[in-house]
Structures are given as structure tokens and as C-alpha cells.
C-alpha positions as CSV (number, residue, x, y, z in Angstrom):
1,X,-38.3,30.0,36.9
2,X,-35.5,32.3,35.6
3,X,-32.8,30.8,33.5
4,X,-29.4,30.0,34.9
5,X,-26.4,32.3,34.3
6,X,-24.0,31.2,31.6
7,X,-21.4,28.7,32.9
8,X,-19.2,29.0,29.9
9,X,-16.5,31.7,29.6
10,X,-16.6,33.6,26.3
11,X,-13.8,35.5,24.7
12,X,-14.7,38.0,23.5
13,X,-17.6,38.4,25.8
14,X,-20.0,40.9,24.1
15,X,-19.1,41.4,20.4
16,X,-17.5,39.8,17.4
17,X,-15.4,42.1,15.2
18,X,-15.0,41.7,11.5
19,X,-12.5,43.9,9.7
20,X,-13.1,44.7,6.0
21,X,-12.9,45.0,3.1
22,X,-15.6,42.3,2.8
23,X,-14.8,41.2,-0.7
24,X,-13.4,38.0,0.6
25,X,-13.8,35.7,3.6
26,X,-13.2,37.5,6.9
27,X,-12.5,35.2,9.9
28,X,-12.7,35.8,13.7
29,X,-12.4,33.4,16.6
30,X,-14.7,32.9,19.5
31,X,-13.1,31.0,22.4
32,X,-15.4,28.9,24.7
33,X,-14.0,27.7,28.1
34,X,-15.7,25.3,30.6
35,X,-14.4,26.1,34.1
36,X,-16.8,23.6,35.8
37,X,-16.4,20.0,36.7
38,X,-19.3,19.0,34.4
39,X,-19.5,18.5,30.7
40,X,-21.4,21.2,28.9
41,X,-23.3,21.0,25.6
42,X,-23.2,24.1,23.5
43,X,-24.6,25.6,20.3
44,X,-23.6,28.7,18.4
45,X,-26.5,30.4,16.5
46,X,-26.7,33.5,14.4
47,X,-29.5,35.7,13.0
48,X,-27.9,35.5,9.6
49,X,-27.0,31.9,9.0
50,X,-26.4,32.3,5.2
51,X,-23.8,35.0,5.8
52,X,-21.6,33.0,8.2
53,X,-19.8,29.6,8.3
54,X,-19.3,28.5,11.9
55,X,-17.0,25.5,12.8
56,X,-17.8,23.9,15.1
57,X,-21.3,25.2,15.6
58,X,-22.2,22.7,18.3
59,X,-20.7,20.0,20.5
60,X,-19.8,19.0,24.0
61,X,-17.2,20.8,26.0
62,X,-15.5,18.6,28.6
63,X,-14.9,19.8,32.1
64,X,-12.0,22.1,32.5
65,X,-11.3,22.4,28.7
66,X,-11.8,25.1,26.0
67,X,-12.4,25.3,22.3
68,X,-11.9,27.8,19.5
69,X,-14.9,28.4,17.3
70,X,-14.1,29.8,13.9
71,X,-16.6,32.3,12.6
72,X,-16.2,33.0,8.9
73,X,-18.1,35.9,7.4
74,X,-18.8,35.2,3.7
75,X,-18.1,38.0,1.1
76,X,-20.9,40.5,0.7
77,X,-21.6,44.1,-0.2
78,X,-21.3,46.1,3.0
79,X,-24.5,47.9,4.0
80,X,-24.2,50.1,7.2
81,X,-28.0,49.8,7.7
82,X,-27.7,46.0,8.0
83,X,-25.0,45.7,10.6
84,X,-27.4,45.8,13.5
85,X,-29.2,42.8,12.2
86,X,-26.2,40.4,12.6
87,X,-26.1,38.9,16.1
88,X,-24.8,35.6,17.6
89,X,-26.0,33.6,20.6
90,X,-24.1,30.9,22.5
91,X,-26.6,28.5,24.1
92,X,-25.5,25.9,26.6
93,X,-26.7,23.4,29.1
94,X,-25.1,20.9,31.5
95,X,-24.7,17.5,29.9
96,X,-26.5,14.5,31.5
97,X,-24.2,11.9,33.2
98,X,-24.9,9.3,30.5
99,X,-25.6,11.1,27.2
100,X,-26.0,9.2,24.0
101,X,-28.1,11.5,21.8
102,X,-27.1,15.1,22.0
103,X,-29.9,16.3,19.7
104,X,-32.4,14.4,21.9
105,X,-31.0,16.1,25.0
106,X,-31.6,19.5,23.4
107,X,-35.1,18.6,22.5
108,X,-36.0,17.4,25.9
109,X,-34.3,20.2,27.8
110,X,-36.4,22.4,30.0
111,X,-36.3,26.2,29.6
112,X,-34.8,26.7,33.0
113,X,-31.9,24.3,32.1
114,X,-30.8,26.4,29.2
115,X,-28.2,29.2,29.4
116,X,-27.3,31.7,26.7
117,X,-25.1,34.6,25.9
118,X,-25.6,37.1,23.1
119,X,-22.9,38.8,21.1
120,X,-23.4,41.6,18.5
121,X,-21.4,41.9,15.3
122,X,-19.1,44.8,14.7
123,X,-17.9,45.6,11.1
124,X,-14.8,47.7,10.8
125,X,-13.7,49.3,7.5
126,X,-10.1,50.2,6.8
127,X,-9.2,53.8,7.4
128,X,-8.9,55.9,4.3
129,X,-5.1,56.3,4.7
130,X,-4.7,52.5,4.9
131,X,-6.4,52.0,1.5
132,X,-4.2,51.5,-1.5
133,X,-5.2,53.9,-4.2
134,X,-5.1,52.2,-7.6
135,X,-6.4,52.9,-11.0
136,X,-9.6,50.8,-11.5
137,X,-8.4,49.8,-15.0
138,X,-5.1,48.7,-13.4
139,X,-7.0,46.5,-11.0
140,X,-8.7,44.8,-13.9
141,X,-5.3,44.0,-15.4
142,X,-4.0,42.2,-12.4
143,X,-2.5,38.8,-13.0
144,X,-5.0,35.9,-12.5
145,X,-2.1,33.8,-11.0
146,X,-1.7,36.5,-8.2
147,X,-5.5,36.4,-7.5
148,X,-5.4,32.6,-7.3
149,X,-2.4,32.7,-5.0
150,X,-4.1,35.2,-2.6
151,X,-7.3,33.2,-2.6
152,X,-5.4,30.0,-1.8
153,X,-3.6,31.7,1.0
154,X,-6.8,33.0,2.6
155,X,-8.4,29.6,2.3
156,X,-5.5,28.0,4.1
157,X,-5.7,30.6,6.8
158,X,-9.4,30.0,7.2
159,X,-8.9,26.3,7.3
160,X,-6.1,26.6,9.9
161,X,-8.2,28.8,12.1
162,X,-11.0,26.2,12.2
163,X,-8.7,23.6,13.7
164,X,-9.1,23.4,17.5
165,X,-5.4,22.9,18.4
166,X,-1.9,22.3,17.1
167,X,-2.5,18.5,17.0
168,X,-5.0,18.8,14.2
169,X,-2.6,21.0,12.2
170,X,0.1,18.4,12.7
171,X,-2.2,15.7,11.4
172,X,-2.9,17.7,8.3
173,X,0.8,18.3,7.6
174,X,1.7,14.6,8.2
175,X,-1.1,13.6,5.7
176,X,0.3,16.1,3.1
177,X,3.8,14.7,3.6
178,X,2.5,11.1,3.2
179,X,0.7,12.0,0.0
180,X,3.9,13.7,-1.4
181,X,5.9,10.6,-0.6
182,X,3.3,8.3,-2.2
183,X,3.3,10.5,-5.4
184,X,7.2,10.3,-5.5
185,X,7.1,6.5,-5.1
186,X,4.6,6.2,-8.0
187,X,6.7,8.4,-10.2
188,X,9.8,6.2,-9.5
189,X,7.8,3.0,-10.2
190,X,6.5,4.5,-13.5
191,X,10.1,5.4,-14.5
192,X,11.3,1.8,-13.6
193,X,8.5,0.3,-15.7
194,X,9.4,2.4,-18.7
195,X,13.1,1.4,-18.3
196,X,12.2,-2.3,-18.1
197,X,10.0,-2.0,-21.2
198,X,12.8,-0.4,-23.1
199,X,15.3,-3.1,-22.0
200,X,12.8,-5.9,-23.1
201,X,12.4,-4.2,-26.5
202,X,16.1,-4.0,-27.0
203,X,16.6,-7.7,-26.0
204,X,13.7,-8.6,-28.4
205,X,15.4,-6.8,-31.3
206,X,18.8,-8.4,-30.6
207,X,17.2,-11.9,-30.4
208,X,15.3,-11.3,-33.6
209,X,18.5,-10.2,-35.4
210,X,20.4,-13.2,-34.1
211,X,17.6,-15.6,-35.3
212,X,17.6,-14.0,-38.7
213,X,21.4,-14.3,-39.0
214,X,21.4,-17.9,-37.9
215,X,18.7,-18.7,-40.4
216,X,20.7,-17.1,-43.2
217,X,23.8,-19.1,-42.2
218,X,21.9,-22.4,-42.2
219,X,20.5,-21.6,-45.6
220,X,24.0,-20.8,-47.0
221,X,25.4,-24.0,-45.5
222,X,22.6,-26.0,-46.9
223,X,23.2,-24.4,-50.4
224,X,26.9,-25.2,-50.2
225,X,26.3,-28.9,-49.3
226,X,23.9,-29.3,-52.1
227,X,26.4,-27.8,-54.6
228,X,29.2,-30.2,-53.4
229,X,26.8,-33.2,-53.6
230,X,25.8,-32.3,-57.2
231,X,29.5,-32.0,-58.2
232,X,30.3,-35.4,-56.7
233,X,27.2,-36.9,-58.3
234,X,28.2,-35.5,-61.7
235,X,31.7,-36.8,-61.2
236,X,30.6,-40.3,-60.4
237,X,28.1,-40.3,-63.3
238,X,30.9,-39.1,-65.6
239,X,33.3,-41.9,-64.4
240,X,30.6,-44.5,-65.0
241,X,29.8,-43.3,-68.4
242,X,33.5,-43.2,-69.3
243,X,33.9,-46.8,-68.3
244,X,30.9,-47.9,-70.4
245,X,32.2,-46.1,-73.4
246,X,35.6,-47.8,-73.1
């Protein structure tokens, strides 16, 4: 029995285009839409799995919905003779009414239940007049901070393109904002702790000085009393001795 026609709508339908240069990650998007009233299981396969990162590469597409699949070509040395070897296939099948194990469904699927669409890869190089002519030695002297900045920007673009919709982007932004607020709170708590420690140290120094001063005063008062007592004692003894002599 011949296989069924593909129920999913693919955009693009026949080829995935990747525009060079290929010294960094090159991203393209494959849109899958399910126009039916049934849920559809799908898989995205490639003949060169080590060259591509596909997110998501499988899943279940609900009836009447669509999804953007991000296909990221990893950096490589472009070889015109190799381009014909890179192909993609979108495989699909109608999901059972009560599906609990998607992998099990794929394993038990009959050949006539499977549907597939093939796409070829097209590699486009920038035109000569679009290339920036630079001295090779000057390229080597480029700032490492600039390279890191460009790499970070490309990574963020790739990450954003893998998200299915704006809701996911919003969640990521809210999480970043929450982490920034948490970091600010921790910095304020740390500052308050340092101020409290400084205040306690100052109070401790003042208390220590006060105790030392009080101790010195007590010692001086004690010394004065003993001196007066000795003077009185000598006076009394002198009076007694004077009377005995007389």
C-alpha cells in the first residue's frame, strides 16, 4: 500500500537556504502547520546530523496549530562538492486518540501510516561586491572584545529563533529581570551588613574607652582616699604620742 500524502504544510516546501560565510552558526527556520482536526506526530531528520542542531526535532503538533523549527548549521569549511549530500526529511503520522508513549507509537507505526516530505539544502555565498576587503594581518589584530560581542549577539539570535512564540521570549526576559532584581537585593543586604558591622565596631571602641576611663577614675579616687586616711592616721598617732610625752 502506498504511503499517504503529507498532511503537514511546510514553509519552505522544497529547500532550506543557508547564507554564508559559514565561519559561524547560520540559522534558518522551517515552519510546520497542521491544518487537520487531528494531532500529528512529527520528526525532523537530516543526512548530516553532526552538522546541524535542530530544535525541536520531534514532537506533537496539535490540530490547527503551527510551530517554528530552528535549523542551525554549525561552522564548517564550505565544500561545493558536499552540498548535494545535505538533505532533510520531515516525517509525520496521525497521533492515536490516547497516546502516552510517543516513541512507542513511532516504533509500532505501519509503513502505510507514515508520511514524509524531503527538502534539500542550498548554500549561498555572499557576492564578491558584498565582501569586505580587509588586510589579513588587520583581521588578526581585531579586538577580542569585539569578537566576543559578535559571538554573543549571534548566540542570542540563535536562541531567540529556537523559541516557538513570543510567550517563550517574554518568559526569558522576565526571568532575566528577576535575576537582576535578586542580585540588586543581595548587593543592598551586603552593604547593610557592612554598615552594621562598622557601627558595632565603633560602639565597641567607645564602650572600651569609657570602661578604661572609669577604671582610671576609680583608681585615682581610691588613691586619694588612702592618702587622706594615712594623713589622718599619722595625725592621730602624733596627738597620742604628744600626750604621752607630756
